N, C-alpha and C positions, 0 to 999 in steps of 0.2 A: 469550556471544554465540553464536548458532547458525550452522552452515554453510549453512543453507537460505536461499534468497532471501526477502526480506521480503514479496514480492508474487508470487503465481503467476498467470500469464495463460494461459488455454486458450481454444480456439475450437471450437465445434460448429456448423457451417454459418454462419448469419448472426448467431449469438449468441456474444459474447465474455464470458468469465467472469473476473473479477478477484477473487482470494481473498487477503485479508490473511493473512500467514503468520507471525505472532509470537504464538502462543497462550500462551507463557510470560509475556508482558506484556499479555495480553488484547487483543492487536493494537493497542496504543497506537502512535500515529504518531510515528516518529522521523524524522530527516533522510533516512536511506536509504529508508525506506518511502515518504515523501513524494516523493522523487526518482523512485522506481520507478513510483509511481502517475502522476506527471506524464508520464513517458516512455511508459507504457502508453496513457494517454488520448490523447497526441499521435499515437501509432501508429494507434490506433483511428479517430481523426478523419480520418487520411489514407487509411484503408481504406474505400472505398466499399461493400464487401461486408458490413460489420457493420451490422446493423439494430437490435440491442439489446445492452445491456451489463448484466450481472448482477454485483452486488457481494455478497461474502459474507466471513465471517471464519472462520479455522480455530479449533477449540476451542470454548469455551463463550461467547465474546463476539464480537460483530461488530467494533466498534472502540470502545475505551474512551475515545478522545480523544487529546490530545497526551501524549507521554511525559514525565511530570513528573519521573521519575528523571533523565532527560537534562538537564532544566532545572536541577535541583538540582546536578548534577555540574558543569555548564558553562553558566551562564546566557546567555553571549554566543553560543556555538555552538548551544546548544539552541534559541534564539529565531530562528536564521537560517532564512530561507525558501529553498526550492529555487530555483535560477536557471533 
């Protein structure tokens, strides 16, 4: 597991950029990434100064989908949705 946050959030004027940051897993969505995405989107929704959101992925993939390795390791925890 990486020391880096699973989602990087930057702002340039009215544009917020959300970069999925799990290139070793082709940016597959795990629970931590999903929770970070939800928190970032809630923050953006509350910020009247953001006019556009740009999504991108680190490395060679945007988002591979759900993290199947997590589901194989722990089907109950892996299927949990962020609260």
